[in-house]
C-alpha positions as YAML, in Angstrom:
chain: A
units: angstrom
residues:
- id: 1
  name: UNK
  ca: [112.62, 108.25, 100.76]
- id: 2
  name: UNK
  ca: [109.24, 106.51, 100.76]
- id: 3
  name: UNK
  ca: [110.41, 103.56, 98.67]
- id: 4
  name: UNK
  ca: [113.77, 103.24, 100.39]
- id: 5
  name: UNK
  ca: [112.15, 103.25, 103.83]
- id: 6
  name: UNK
  ca: [109.68, 100.60, 102.65]
- id: 7
  name: UNK
  ca: [112.63, 98.35, 101.76]
- id: 8
  name: UNK
  ca: [115.14, 99.13, 104.51]
- id: 9
  name: UNK
  ca: [113.15, 100.71, 107.37]
- id: 10
  name: UNK
  ca: [114.94, 103.51, 109.23]
- id: 11
  name: UNK
  ca: [117.08, 105.51, 106.77]
- id: 12
  name: UNK
  ca: [119.24, 108.65, 106.80]
- id: 13
  name: UNK
  ca: [117.51, 111.98, 106.28]
- id: 14
  name: UNK
  ca: [119.47, 114.07, 103.81]
- id: 15
  name: UNK
  ca: [118.72, 117.62, 104.92]
- id: 16
  name: UNK
  ca: [121.63, 120.02, 104.49]
- id: 17
  name: UNK
  ca: [120.20, 122.42, 107.08]
- id: 18
  name: UNK
  ca: [120.07, 119.62, 109.65]
- id: 19
  name: UNK
  ca: [123.29, 117.85, 108.65]
- id: 20
  name: UNK
  ca: [125.02, 118.87, 111.86]
- id: 21
  name: UNK
  ca: [122.19, 117.35, 113.87]
- id: 22
  name: UNK
  ca: [121.36, 114.22, 111.88]
- id: 23
  name: UNK
  ca: [124.58, 113.50, 110.05]
- id: 24
  name: UNK
  ca: [124.05, 110.53, 107.74]
- id: 25
  name: UNK
  ca: [122.88, 108.12, 110.44]
- id: 26
  name: UNK
  ca: [119.66, 106.12, 110.28]
- id: 27
  name: UNK
  ca: [116.72, 108.02, 111.74]
- id: 28
  name: UNK
  ca: [113.61, 106.60, 113.44]
- id: 29
  name: UNK
  ca: [110.61, 105.93, 111.22]
- id: 30
  name: UNK
  ca: [108.32, 108.60, 112.78]
- id: 31
  name: UNK
  ca: [110.91, 111.25, 111.88]
- id: 32
  name: UNK
  ca: [111.54, 109.80, 108.42]
- id: 33
  name: UNK
  ca: [107.84, 109.82, 107.60]
- id: 34
  name: UNK
  ca: [107.36, 113.33, 108.96]
- id: 35
  name: UNK
  ca: [109.89, 114.48, 106.35]
- id: 36
  name: UNK
  ca: [108.24, 112.50, 103.56]
- id: 37
  name: UNK
  ca: [104.84, 113.97, 104.39]
- id: 38
  name: UNK
  ca: [106.22, 117.49, 104.71]
- id: 39
  name: UNK
  ca: [107.95, 117.26, 101.33]
- id: 40
  name: UNK
  ca: [104.76, 116.08, 99.64]
- id: 41
  name: UNK
  ca: [102.66, 118.76, 101.31]
- id: 42
  name: UNK
  ca: [105.06, 121.39, 99.97]
- id: 43
  name: UNK
  ca: [104.82, 119.77, 96.53]
- id: 44
  name: UNK
  ca: [101.02, 119.85, 96.63]
- id: 45
  name: UNK
  ca: [101.08, 123.55, 97.47]
- id: 46
  name: UNK
  ca: [103.57, 124.51, 94.78]
- id: 47
  name: UNK
  ca: [103.25, 122.16, 91.81]
- id: 48
  name: UNK
  ca: [100.88, 123.04, 88.94]
- id: 49
  name: UNK
  ca: [97.85, 120.94, 88.15]
- id: 50
  name: UNK
  ca: [99.08, 120.33, 84.59]
- id: 51
  name: UNK
  ca: [102.60, 119.94, 83.17]
- id: 52
  name: UNK
  ca: [103.35, 120.25, 79.47]
- id: 53
  name: UNK
  ca: [106.37, 118.00, 80.03]
- id: 54
  name: UNK
  ca: [105.21, 114.55, 81.22]
- id: 55
  name: UNK
  ca: [108.57, 114.02, 82.92]
- id: 56
  name: UNK
  ca: [107.54, 116.59, 85.52]
- id: 57
  name: UNK
  ca: [105.20, 115.76, 88.39]
- id: 58
  name: UNK
  ca: [101.92, 117.58, 88.99]
- id: 59
  name: UNK
  ca: [100.09, 118.53, 92.16]
- id: 60
  name: UNK
  ca: [97.90, 115.47, 91.68]
- id: 61
  name: UNK
  ca: [100.88, 113.13, 91.45]
- id: 62
  name: UNK
  ca: [102.02, 114.48, 94.83]
- id: 63
  name: UNK
  ca: [98.52, 113.98, 96.27]
- id: 64
  name: UNK
  ca: [98.35, 110.43, 94.94]
- id: 65
  name: UNK
  ca: [101.72, 109.61, 96.47]
- id: 66
  name: UNK
  ca: [100.80, 111.23, 99.77]
- id: 67
  name: UNK
  ca: [97.69, 109.07, 99.85]
- id: 68
  name: UNK
  ca: [99.86, 106.00, 99.33]
- id: 69
  name: UNK
  ca: [102.24, 107.14, 102.09]
- id: 70
  name: UNK
  ca: [99.35, 107.30, 104.58]
- id: 71
  name: UNK
  ca: [98.13, 103.89, 103.37]
- id: 72
  name: UNK
  ca: [101.51, 102.12, 103.26]
- id: 73
  name: UNK
  ca: [103.29, 103.65, 106.27]
- id: 74
  name: UNK
  ca: [104.40, 100.88, 108.67]
- id: 75
  name: UNK
  ca: [102.83, 100.71, 112.11]
- id: 76
  name: UNK
  ca: [106.13, 101.72, 113.70]
- id: 77
  name: UNK
  ca: [105.93, 105.10, 111.99]
- id: 78
  name: UNK
  ca: [102.67, 106.02, 113.73]
- id: 79
  name: UNK
  ca: [101.58, 107.66, 110.46]
- id: 80
  name: UNK
  ca: [99.19, 105.22, 108.80]
- id: 81
  name: UNK
  ca: [95.87, 107.03, 108.49]
- id: 82
  name: UNK
  ca: [93.10, 105.67, 106.28]
- id: 83
  name: UNK
  ca: [91.06, 108.86, 106.53]
- id: 84
  name: UNK
  ca: [93.90, 111.08, 105.30]
- id: 85
  name: UNK
  ca: [94.77, 108.56, 102.59]
- id: 86
  name: UNK
  ca: [91.14, 108.59, 101.42]
- id: 87
  name: UNK
  ca: [91.04, 112.39, 101.28]
- id: 88
  name: UNK
  ca: [94.14, 112.54, 99.10]
- id: 89
  name: UNK
  ca: [92.89, 109.86, 96.73]
- id: 90
  name: UNK
  ca: [89.56, 111.65, 96.48]
- id: 91
  name: UNK
  ca: [91.33, 114.88, 95.54]
- id: 92
  name: UNK
  ca: [92.94, 113.08, 92.60]
- id: 93
  name: UNK
  ca: [89.69, 111.38, 91.60]
- id: 94
  name: UNK
  ca: [87.67, 114.60, 91.80]
- id: 95
  name: UNK
  ca: [90.20, 116.61, 89.79]
- id: 96
  name: UNK
  ca: [88.65, 115.55, 86.51]
- id: 97
  name: UNK
  ca: [92.14, 115.02, 85.06]
- id: 98
  name: UNK
  ca: [92.26, 111.23, 85.13]
- id: 99
  name: UNK
  ca: [90.23, 108.21, 84.06]
- id: 100
  name: UNK
  ca: [90.63, 104.53, 83.29]
- id: 101
  name: UNK
  ca: [91.98, 103.79, 79.83]
- id: 102
  name: UNK
  ca: [89.08, 101.89, 78.18]
- id: 103
  name: UNK
  ca: [91.39, 99.14, 76.93]
- id: 104
  name: UNK
  ca: [93.85, 97.55, 79.36]
- id: 105
  name: UNK
  ca: [95.98, 96.49, 76.39]
- id: 106
  name: UNK
  ca: [96.50, 100.11, 75.36]
- id: 107
  name: UNK
  ca: [98.33, 100.78, 78.63]
- id: 108
  name: UNK
  ca: [101.25, 98.74, 77.29]
- id: 109
  name: UNK
  ca: [101.17, 100.03, 73.73]
- id: 110
  name: UNK
  ca: [104.09, 102.45, 73.18]
- id: 111
  name: UNK
  ca: [101.93, 104.33, 70.68]
- id: 112
  name: UNK
  ca: [99.39, 105.26, 73.36]
- id: 113
  name: UNK
  ca: [101.59, 106.52, 76.19]
- id: 114
  name: UNK
  ca: [100.66, 109.17, 78.75]
- id: 115
  name: UNK
  ca: [96.94, 108.55, 78.55]
- id: 116
  name: UNK
  ca: [94.48, 109.90, 81.13]
- id: 117
  name: UNK
  ca: [95.28, 106.89, 83.31]
- id: 118
  name: UNK
  ca: [98.89, 107.95, 83.82]
- id: 119
  name: UNK
  ca: [99.09, 110.02, 87.00]
- id: 120
  name: UNK
  ca: [102.87, 109.89, 86.77]
- id: 121
  name: UNK
  ca: [105.10, 107.75, 84.54]
- id: 122
  name: UNK
  ca: [108.83, 107.52, 84.07]
- id: 123
  name: UNK
  ca: [109.49, 108.49, 80.46]
- id: 124
  name: UNK
  ca: [111.69, 106.24, 78.31]
- id: 125
  name: UNK
  ca: [112.22, 105.44, 74.65]
- id: 126
  name: UNK
  ca: [114.09, 102.76, 72.74]
- id: 127
  name: UNK
  ca: [117.05, 104.97, 71.83]
- id: 128
  name: UNK
  ca: [120.15, 104.98, 74.06]
- id: 129
  name: UNK
  ca: [120.65, 106.53, 76.62]
- id: 130
  name: UNK
  ca: [116.91, 106.91, 77.27]
- id: 131
  name: UNK
  ca: [116.16, 103.19, 77.10]
- id: 132
  name: UNK
  ca: [115.48, 101.24, 80.32]
- id: 133
  name: UNK
  ca: [116.65, 97.69, 79.45]
- id: 134
  name: UNK
  ca: [113.76, 96.16, 81.42]
- id: 135
  name: UNK
  ca: [113.15, 93.54, 78.74]
- id: 136
  name: UNK
  ca: [116.78, 92.46, 79.06]
- id: 137
  name: UNK
  ca: [115.91, 91.33, 82.57]
- id: 138
  name: UNK
  ca: [112.40, 90.02, 81.91]
- id: 139
  name: UNK
  ca: [112.66, 88.13, 78.62]
- id: 140
  name: UNK
  ca: [113.55, 84.56, 77.67]
- id: 141
  name: UNK
  ca: [117.14, 83.41, 77.19]
- id: 142
  name: UNK
  ca: [116.02, 80.68, 74.81]
- id: 143
  name: UNK
  ca: [114.48, 83.34, 72.56]
- id: 144
  name: UNK
  ca: [117.62, 85.48, 72.79]
- id: 145
  name: UNK
  ca: [119.68, 82.44, 71.81]
- id: 146
  name: UNK
  ca: [117.41, 81.90, 68.82]
- id: 147
  name: UNK
  ca: [117.51, 85.52, 67.58]
- id: 148
  name: UNK
  ca: [119.17, 88.48, 69.29]
- id: 149
  name: UNK
  ca: [116.66, 90.82, 67.61]
- id: 150
  name: UNK
  ca: [113.57, 89.03, 68.91]
- id: 151
  name: UNK
  ca: [111.74, 91.65, 70.97]
- id: 152
  name: UNK
  ca: [110.73, 89.25, 73.75]
- id: 153
  name: UNK
  ca: [114.21, 87.85, 74.31]
- id: 154
  name: UNK
  ca: [116.12, 88.46, 77.53]
- id: 155
  name: UNK
  ca: [117.97, 86.78, 80.37]
- id: 156
  name: UNK
  ca: [115.30, 85.42, 82.77]
- id: 157
  name: UNK
  ca: [116.49, 87.55, 85.69]
- id: 158
  name: UNK
  ca: [112.93, 88.23, 86.88]
- id: 159
  name: UNK
  ca: [110.19, 85.71, 86.14]
- id: 160
  name: UNK
  ca: [106.67, 85.33, 87.58]
- id: 161
  name: UNK
  ca: [105.77, 82.74, 90.16]
- id: 162
  name: UNK
  ca: [103.38, 79.95, 89.24]
- id: 163
  name: UNK
  ca: [100.69, 81.67, 91.31]
- id: 164
  name: UNK
  ca: [101.12, 84.78, 89.18]
- id: 165
  name: UNK
  ca: [100.67, 82.96, 85.88]
- id: 166
  name: UNK
  ca: [98.27, 80.07, 86.58]
- id: 167
  name: UNK
  ca: [94.48, 80.03, 86.45]
- id: 168
  name: UNK
  ca: [92.42, 79.86, 89.64]
- id: 169
  name: UNK
  ca: [91.41, 76.32, 88.63]
- id: 170
  name: UNK
  ca: [95.13, 75.44, 88.75]
- id: 171
  name: UNK
  ca: [95.77, 77.15, 92.08]
- id: 172
  name: UNK
  ca: [96.76, 80.49, 90.56]
- id: 173
  name: UNK
  ca: [95.34, 84.00, 90.49]
- id: 174
  name: UNK
  ca: [93.71, 84.34, 87.04]
- id: 175
  name: UNK
  ca: [89.96, 84.03, 86.54]
- id: 176
  name: UNK
  ca: [88.39, 82.85, 83.28]
- id: 177
  name: UNK
  ca: [87.91, 85.72, 80.85]
- id: 178
  name: UNK
  ca: [90.26, 88.20, 82.52]
- id: 179
  name: UNK
  ca: [91.91, 90.04, 79.62]
- id: 180
  name: UNK
  ca: [94.77, 91.27, 81.80]
- id: 181
  name: UNK
  ca: [96.28, 87.79, 81.88]
- id: 182
  name: UNK
  ca: [97.48, 87.81, 78.27]
- id: 183
  name: UNK
  ca: [98.76, 91.39, 78.56]
- id: 184
  name: UNK
  ca: [100.81, 90.72, 81.67]
- id: 185
  name: UNK
  ca: [102.21, 87.25, 81.01]
- id: 186
  name: UNK
  ca: [103.78, 85.65, 77.93]
- id: 187
  name: UNK
  ca: [102.84, 82.00, 77.46]
- id: 188
  name: UNK
  ca: [103.70, 81.50, 73.77]
- id: 189
  name: UNK
  ca: [107.40, 81.48, 72.76]
- id: 190
  name: UNK
  ca: [107.16, 80.62, 69.08]
- id: 191
  name: UNK
  ca: [109.05, 83.21, 67.04]
- id: 192
  name: UNK
  ca: [108.79, 83.50, 63.25]
- id: 193
  name: UNK
  ca: [107.40, 79.97, 63.12]
- id: 194
  name: UNK
  ca: [110.16, 78.48, 65.25]
- id: 195
  name: UNK
  ca: [109.94, 77.26, 68.84]
- id: 196
  name: UNK
  ca: [113.26, 77.82, 70.63]
- id: 197
  name: UNK
  ca: [115.11, 75.06, 72.43]
- id: 198
  name: UNK
  ca: [116.17, 75.14, 76.06]
- id: 199
  name: UNK
  ca: [119.85, 74.26, 75.96]
- id: 200
  name: UNK
  ca: [121.49, 72.23, 78.71]
- id: 201
  name: UNK
  ca: [123.57, 75.16, 79.91]
- id: 202
  name: UNK
  ca: [120.44, 77.23, 80.54]
- id: 203
  name: UNK
  ca: [118.55, 77.18, 83.81]
- id: 204
  name: UNK
  ca: [115.53, 75.25, 82.57]
- id: 205
  name: UNK
  ca: [112.75, 77.81, 82.97]
- id: 206
  name: UNK
  ca: [113.41, 79.76, 79.76]
- id: 207
  name: UNK
  ca: [110.13, 78.67, 78.17]
- id: 208
  name: UNK
  ca: [108.05, 78.92, 81.33]
- id: 209
  name: UNK
  ca: [105.69, 81.92, 81.38]
- id: 210
  name: UNK
  ca: [107.49, 85.27, 81.47]
- id: 211
  name: UNK
  ca: [106.60, 88.91, 82.11]
- id: 212
  name: UNK
  ca: [105.10, 90.39, 78.95]
- id: 213
  name: UNK
  ca: [103.99, 93.95, 79.70]
- id: 214
  name: UNK
  ca: [107.42, 95.54, 79.13]
- id: 215
  name: UNK
  ca: [108.09, 93.95, 75.75]
- id: 216
  name: UNK
  ca: [108.92, 96.61, 73.18]
- id: 217
  name: UNK
  ca: [107.76, 95.44, 69.76]
- id: 218
  name: UNK
  ca: [109.31, 98.52, 68.12]
- id: 219
  name: UNK
  ca: [112.65, 96.70, 68.34]
- id: 220
  name: UNK
  ca: [111.59, 93.52, 66.59]
- id: 221
  name: UNK
  ca: [114.02, 92.49, 63.89]
- id: 222
  name: UNK
  ca: [115.98, 95.74, 64.06]
- id: 223
  name: UNK
  ca: [117.63, 96.13, 67.46]
- id: 224
  name: UNK
  ca: [118.46, 94.13, 70.57]
- id: 225
  name: UNK
  ca: [115.97, 93.88, 73.43]
- id: 226
  name: UNK
  ca: [118.65, 95.69, 75.48]
- id: 227
  name: UNK
  ca: [117.20, 98.86, 73.93]
- id: 228
  name: UNK
  ca: [113.70, 98.31, 75.30]
- id: 229
  name: UNK
  ca: [112.22, 101.60, 76.42]
- id: 230
  name: UNK
  ca: [108.50, 101.64, 77.11]
- id: 231
  name: UNK
  ca: [107.31, 104.09, 79.75]
- id: 232
  name: UNK
  ca: [107.10, 102.77, 83.31]
- id: 233
  name: UNK
  ca: [104.07, 103.67, 85.40]
- id: 234
  name: UNK
  ca: [104.75, 104.86, 88.92]
- id: 235
  name: UNK
  ca: [101.23, 106.05, 89.70]
- id: 236
  name: UNK
  ca: [98.24, 105.19, 87.55]
- id: 237
  name: UNK
  ca: [94.57, 105.78, 88.04]
- id: 238
  name: UNK
  ca: [93.54, 102.13, 88.45]
- id: 239
  name: UNK
  ca: [95.95, 101.87, 91.39]
- id: 240
  name: UNK
  ca: [94.43, 105.00, 92.94]
- id: 241
  name: UNK
  ca: [90.91, 103.54, 92.60]
- id: 242
  name: UNK
  ca: [91.99, 100.28, 94.26]
- id: 243
  name: UNK
  ca: [93.80, 102.15, 97.05]
- id: 244
  name: UNK
  ca: [90.75, 104.36, 97.57]
- id: 245
  name: UNK
  ca: [88.60, 101.25, 97.80]
- id: 246
  name: UNK
  ca: [90.85, 99.95, 100.57]
- id: 247
  name: UNK
  ca: [90.45, 103.15, 102.56]
- id: 248
  name: UNK
  ca: [86.67, 102.83, 102.23]
- id: 249
  name: UNK
  ca: [86.82, 99.27, 103.51]
- id: 250
  name: UNK
  ca: [88.98, 100.32, 106.45]
- id: 251
  name: UNK
  ca: [86.64, 103.19, 107.36]
- id: 252
  name: UNK
  ca: [83.43, 101.18, 107.47]
- id: 253
  name: UNK
  ca: [82.23, 101.59, 103.87]
- id: 254
  name: UNK
  ca: [83.01, 98.17, 102.42]
- id: 255
  name: UNK
  ca: [80.08, 98.16, 99.99]
- id: 256
  name: UNK
  ca: [81.23, 101.48, 98.50]
- id: 257
  name: UNK
  ca: [84.76, 100.09, 98.24]
- id: 258
  name: UNK
  ca: [83.43, 97.09, 96.32]
- id: 259
  name: UNK
  ca: [81.81, 99.48, 93.82]
- id: 260
  name: UNK
  ca: [85.21, 101.07, 93.12]
- id: 261
  name: UNK
  ca: [86.90, 97.69, 92.69]
- id: 262
  name: UNK
  ca: [84.21, 96.54, 90.28]
- id: 263
  name: UNK
  ca: [84.99, 99.55, 88.06]
- id: 264
  name: UNK
  ca: [88.53, 98.22, 87.61]
- id: 265
  name: UNK
  ca: [87.32, 94.64, 87.22]
- id: 266
  name: UNK
  ca: [84.78, 95.60, 84.56]
- id: 267
  name: UNK
  ca: [87.55, 96.83, 82.28]
- id: 268
  name: UNK
  ca: [89.46, 93.61, 82.92]
- id: 269
  name: UNK
  ca: [86.60, 91.62, 81.39]
- id: 270
  name: UNK
  ca: [86.05, 93.91, 78.41]
- id: 271
  name: UNK
  ca: [83.41, 96.12, 80.02]
- id: 272
  name: UNK
  ca: [81.10, 93.65, 81.73]
- id: 273
  name: UNK
  ca: [81.99, 91.39, 84.63]
- id: 274
  name: UNK
  ca: [80.77, 87.81, 84.01]
- id: 275
  name: UNK
  ca: [78.01, 86.47, 86.20]
- id: 276
  name: UNK
  ca: [79.39, 85.11, 89.43]
- id: 277
  name: UNK
  ca: [82.64, 87.10, 89.27]
- id: 278
  name: UNK
  ca: [81.31, 90.50, 90.32]
- id: 279
  name: UNK
  ca: [82.28, 91.35, 93.88]
- id: 280
  name: UNK
  ca: [79.37, 91.48, 96.28]
- id: 281
  name: UNK
  ca: [78.70, 94.61, 98.30]
- id: 282
  name: UNK
  ca: [77.68, 92.36, 101.16]
- id: 283
  name: UNK
  ca: [81.15, 90.93, 101.75]
- id: 284
  name: UNK
  ca: [82.82, 91.47, 105.12]
- id: 285
  name: UNK
  ca: [85.77, 93.78, 105.68]
- id: 286
  name: UNK
  ca: [87.99, 90.73, 106.28]
- id: 287
  name: UNK
  ca: [86.91, 89.09, 103.03]
- id: 288
  name: UNK
  ca: [87.66, 92.34, 101.20]
- id: 289
  name: UNK
  ca: [91.18, 92.39, 102.68]
- id: 290
  name: UNK
  ca: [91.84, 88.89, 101.37]
- id: 291
  name: UNK
  ca: [90.41, 89.51, 97.91]
- id: 292
  name: UNK
  ca: [92.03, 92.91, 97.34]
- id: 293
  name: UNK
  ca: [95.53, 91.41, 97.45]
- id: 294
  name: UNK
  ca: [94.71, 89.14, 94.52]
- id: 295
  name: UNK
  ca: [92.98, 91.95, 92.64]
- id: 296
  name: UNK
  ca: [95.98, 94.22, 93.05]
- id: 297
  name: UNK
  ca: [98.19, 91.39, 91.78]
- id: 298
  name: UNK
  ca: [96.04, 90.95, 88.68]
- id: 299
  name: UNK
  ca: [95.88, 94.66, 87.90]
- id: 300
  name: UNK
  ca: [99.37, 95.78, 88.94]
- id: 301
  name: UNK
  ca: [101.61, 92.72, 88.69]
- id: 302
  name: UNK
  ca: [105.25, 93.50, 87.89]
- id: 303
  name: UNK
  ca: [104.74, 97.25, 88.51]
- id: 304
  name: UNK
  ca: [106.64, 97.33, 91.79]
- id: 305
  name: UNK
  ca: [103.96, 97.34, 94.50]
- id: 306
  name: UNK
  ca: [103.60, 93.65, 95.38]
- id: 307
  name: UNK
  ca: [106.29, 93.37, 98.07]
- id: 308
  name: UNK
  ca: [105.01, 96.52, 99.77]
- id: 309
  name: UNK
  ca: [101.44, 95.21, 99.61]
- id: 310
  name: UNK
  ca: [102.40, 91.90, 101.21]
- id: 311
  name: UNK
  ca: [104.35, 93.66, 103.94]
- id: 312
  name: UNK
  ca: [101.61, 96.08, 104.93]
- id: 313
  name: UNK
  ca: [99.16, 93.20, 105.21]
- id: 314
  name: UNK
  ca: [101.66, 91.10, 107.15]
- id: 315
  name: UNK
  ca: [101.49, 88.37, 104.48]
- id: 316
  name: UNK
  ca: [105.03, 88.33, 103.08]
- id: 317
  name: UNK
  ca: [106.15, 85.15, 104.84]
- id: 318
  name: UNK
  ca: [102.79, 83.35, 104.69]
- id: 319
  name: UNK
  ca: [102.26, 83.78, 100.96]
- id: 320
  name: UNK
  ca: [105.80, 83.85, 99.56]
- id: 321
  name: UNK
  ca: [106.72, 80.68, 101.46]
- id: 322
  name: UNK
  ca: [104.11, 78.69, 99.53]
- id: 323
  name: UNK
  ca: [103.78, 80.58, 96.23]
- id: 324
  name: UNK
  ca: [107.43, 81.10, 95.33]
- id: 325
  name: UNK
  ca: [108.90, 77.73, 94.37]
- id: 326
  name: UNK
  ca: [112.48, 78.68, 95.24]
- id: 327
  name: UNK
  ca: [111.46, 79.98, 98.67]
- id: 328
  name: UNK
  ca: [109.30, 76.91, 99.26]
- id: 329
  name: UNK
  ca: [112.23, 74.64, 98.40]
- id: 330
  name: UNK
  ca: [114.67, 76.43, 100.69]
- id: 331
  name: UNK
  ca: [112.22, 76.97, 103.56]
- id: 332
  name: UNK
  ca: [114.35, 79.86, 104.79]
- id: 333
  name: UNK
  ca: [112.09, 82.92, 104.62]
- id: 334
  name: UNK
  ca: [111.60, 84.54, 108.03]
- id: 335
  name: UNK
  ca: [109.69, 87.56, 109.38]
- id: 336
  name: UNK
  ca: [112.86, 89.67, 109.39]
- id: 337
  name: UNK
  ca: [112.96, 89.40, 105.59]
- id: 338
  name: UNK
  ca: [110.31, 92.12, 105.42]
- id: 339
  name: UNK
  ca: [113.36, 94.44, 105.30]
- id: 340
  name: UNK
  ca: [116.42, 94.10, 103.11]
- id: 341
  name: UNK
  ca: [119.94, 93.99, 104.61]
- id: 342
  name: UNK
  ca: [122.01, 97.15, 104.56]
- id: 343
  name: UNK
  ca: [124.69, 96.56, 101.91]
- id: 344
  name: UNK
  ca: [128.17, 95.94, 103.28]
- id: 345
  name: UNK
  ca: [129.52, 98.72, 101.06]
- id: 346
  name: UNK
  ca: [127.12, 101.22, 102.63]
- id: 347
  name: UNK
  ca: [128.34, 100.32, 106.11]
- id: 348
  name: UNK
  ca: [131.98, 100.66, 105.02]
- id: 349
  name: UNK
  ca: [131.59, 104.05, 103.34]
- id: 350
  name: UNK
  ca: [129.17, 105.75, 105.76]
- id: 351
  name: UNK
  ca: [130.91, 106.80, 108.97]
- id: 352
  name: UNK
  ca: [127.53, 107.27, 110.69]
- id: 353
  name: UNK
  ca: [126.37, 103.70, 110.03]
- id: 354
  name: UNK
  ca: [128.21, 100.89, 111.78]
- id: 355
  name: UNK
  ca: [127.91, 97.14, 111.86]
- id: 356
  name: UNK
  ca: [125.55, 97.35, 114.85]
- id: 357
  name: UNK
  ca: [123.11, 99.30, 112.65]
- id: 358
  name: UNK
  ca: [122.46, 96.31, 110.41]
- id: 359
  name: UNK
  ca: [118.82, 95.26, 110.12]
- id: 360
  name: UNK
  ca: [117.84, 92.41, 112.50]
- id: 361
  name: UNK
  ca: [118.45, 88.89, 111.24]
- id: 362
  name: UNK
  ca: [121.34, 89.76, 108.92]
- id: 363
  name: UNK
  ca: [125.09, 89.54, 109.34]
- id: 364
  name: UNK
  ca: [127.69, 91.94, 107.96]
- id: 365
  name: UNK
  ca: [129.68, 89.30, 106.14]
...
């Protein structure tokens, strides 16, 4: 419900006891978020602190998500509360169950899954039907054309923007020495001594930088990238630290928030932040708000939070319109794009949702 409401706004509430009252119509955001919060509060009260099966959520996963709900809730919900978000993040941090993985690279190594940084991860493997096929969408078509068993092949369906793969000196996000860059983005496409060729029938960006963190090297030379199946983080400790830092900034403790961010940044540089790159505790709250968006991009890129982050800061149009080359070329992004359109099929099959219920700015054609 949280993710769907972030993407579409007002959504149906599926509550069998209230079906006669609500039906399957869209409900106002304050009501939607009251249900989300209530569900998570029940989860916190009833889930155990530890699960032997990593597929099952713990009390702390529910607390982490509740903290994010209070941090990410849109203004229209009337729910955003930095104090409550901070309390929930603190509960996770003080549990003693979680810590930063010393090596950022290990987070993407399938041999070191479910470390102390994983608050909750979706569990996959590279054997059907438990594979996730993410690499199929993220990898390079030119590599796939060269060798169908190359583990970083794919079909270019989701590729990073130039801002997400360039250095700060080139107008991008990456600072010199940040080890996360090479773990998140693939720049080298040579495979077994051969550089693939971009054929004329391809789109042209097949050898531009691609997403790297979901590549599954276990498949190399033996199975198609379609079988990729590394775990997918939903909530990890670095994200909780960065979110907690935001709540500190928003509650008048910017210097303390900077301390938390620098913990994450220290790992990014191998343990010690280079001189001149450490965040200053004397920065203003507004400067923190600007810098945290880039830091979250560096730490969490391609993990599913970026659109939500841009929306809650009101920066979706401002930043996407200049950083996404396709959007910049079309010049068509508008404020109403903060929400997705309700699919035509949903309107046709749901008797409680009509054409007039479409999100503003969209047609039903």
